[in-house]
C-alpha positions in Angstrom: 60.2 -43.2 34.7 60.0 -46.9 32.8 61.7 -49.0 30.6 59.1 -50.8 28.2 60.8 -54.6 27.3 58.9 -55.1 24.1 60.7 -58.9 23.8 62.7 -60.8 25.8 63.7 -64.4 24.3 65.6 -67.4 26.0 66.1 -70.9 25.7 66.5 -72.8 28.6 66.5 -76.8 29.0 65.1 -77.6 26.0 62.4 -74.7 26.9 61.5 -71.6 24.9 60.8 -68.4 26.9 59.3 -65.4 25.4 58.2 -62.5 27.6 57.4 -58.8 27.8 57.3 -56.1 30.6 58.8 -53.2 31.7 61.1 -51.8 34.6 60.0 -48.9 36.7 62.2 -46.5 37.6 60.0 -44.1 39.5 60.2 -45.2 42.9 63.8 -45.7 45.3 64.0 -48.7 43.9 63.5 -50.6 40.5 59.8 -52.5 40.0 60.1 -55.0 37.0 57.0 -56.8 35.8 56.9 -59.4 33.2 54.0 -61.4 31.5 55.3 -64.1 29.4 54.9 -67.8 28.5 57.5 -70.9 28.4 57.0 -73.8 25.7 58.9 -76.9 26.0 60.6 -77.0 29.3 62.4 -80.4 30.1 62.1 -80.8 33.7 62.9 -84.5 34.9 61.4 -86.1 31.2 58.4 -84.5 31.8 57.2 -81.1 29.2 56.2 -78.4 30.7 54.4 -75.1 29.2 53.4 -72.0 31.3 52.1 -69.3 31.3 52.4 -66.5 34.2 53.0 -63.4 35.4 56.5 -62.2 37.2 57.0 -59.3 39.4 60.3 -58.3 42.0 61.5 -55.2 43.5 65.1 -54.7 44.3 68.4 -55.3 43.0 71.2 -58.3 44.1 69.6 -61.1 46.2 66.4 -58.6 46.8 65.6 -59.6 43.6 64.8 -63.2 44.3 63.5 -62.3 47.9 60.8 -59.7 46.1 60.5 -62.5 43.2 56.4 -63.4 42.9 54.7 -65.1 39.9 51.4 -66.5 38.9 49.7 -68.3 36.3 49.4 -71.5 34.5 50.6 -74.8 33.7 50.3 -78.0 31.6 52.9 -80.7 31.9 52.8 -84.0 29.9 54.6 -87.4 31.1 55.9 -86.3 34.6 57.5 -89.2 36.8 55.6 -88.8 39.9 57.9 -91.8 41.5 59.5 -94.8 40.5 55.9 -96.5 40.2 53.8 -94.0 39.0 54.3 -91.3 35.7 51.7 -88.8 35.0 50.9 -88.1 31.3 48.9 -85.2 31.7 48.9 -82.5 34.6 47.7 -78.4 34.7 47.0 -76.3 37.0 47.7 -72.8 38.1 50.8 -71.7 40.2 52.2 -69.7 42.5 55.6 -69.0 43.2 56.8 -66.7 45.9 59.6 -66.2 49.1 58.7 -66.6 52.6 61.5 -65.6 55.0 64.3 -66.3 51.9 62.6 -69.6 51.0 60.7 -70.4 47.8 57.6 -71.2 47.9 55.0 -73.1 45.8 51.4 -73.1 45.8 49.9 -74.9 43.3 45.5 -75.0 42.8 43.0 -76.5 40.3 45.2 -79.2 39.7 43.8 -81.7 37.2 46.1 -84.9 37.3 45.4 -88.1 34.4 46.7 -91.3 36.4 45.7 -94.4 34.0 42.2 -93.8 33.2 41.5 -91.6 36.2 41.9 -87.9 36.4 42.0 -86.6 39.6 41.5 -82.9 41.2 43.2 -81.3 43.7 45.7 -78.4 45.3 49.3 -78.2 46.7 51.8 -76.3 48.4 55.2 -76.2 50.1 55.2 -77.6 53.4 57.5 -76.0 56.1 59.9 -79.0 55.6 60.8 -77.5 52.4 59.2 -80.6 51.1 56.1 -80.4 48.4 52.3 -82.0 49.4 49.8 -81.9 47.0 46.3 -83.7 47.7 44.2 -84.9 44.9 41.2 -87.1 44.5 39.0 -88.6 41.7 35.8 -88.5 43.7 36.2 -92.1 45.1 39.5 -91.9 46.3 42.0 -89.6 47.5 46.0 -89.3 47.1 48.2 -87.3 48.7 51.9 -87.0 47.0 55.0 -85.9 49.4 58.5 -85.1 48.1 61.0 -82.7 47.4 61.3 -80.6 43.8 65.0 -80.9 43.9 65.8 -83.3 43.3 62.4 -84.5 42.0 60.6 -87.1 43.2 57.5 -88.0 45.0 56.2 -90.4 47.4 52.7 -91.7 46.9 50.1 -92.8 49.4 46.7 -93.5 49.6 44.8 -90.8 51.7 
């Protein structure tokens, strides 16, 4: 048996989420699948839009521990550090949990910094920080930092 979710709508941090999906009750634990879009989510001064899918299994704490999400994102006015702001960023994301710890993986990143466009990828690091490696074809840039509270430190590679 399955329950179809025709429309799920929510507002969160100035953003609007719209999704649809299903809850399968055929197995021993419920399986949740959603496909949706987030528009205008405000995070540390940045405006974020995302399209993606989310899947999880279980109930209670299991819902978070089994959560997987993937999709695309775009962001405007991202404050990377005190002296570095990114007017435009876009790419692909994956969120999942490893041994109870949330992991974020970013691929196909395109970031505008000044007149330069950097491309690269990033991922959660073992110490809980995020690392992003970017290049404009001539110079490389490594961003590392915590997502909460959000702050990156930039360093040439």
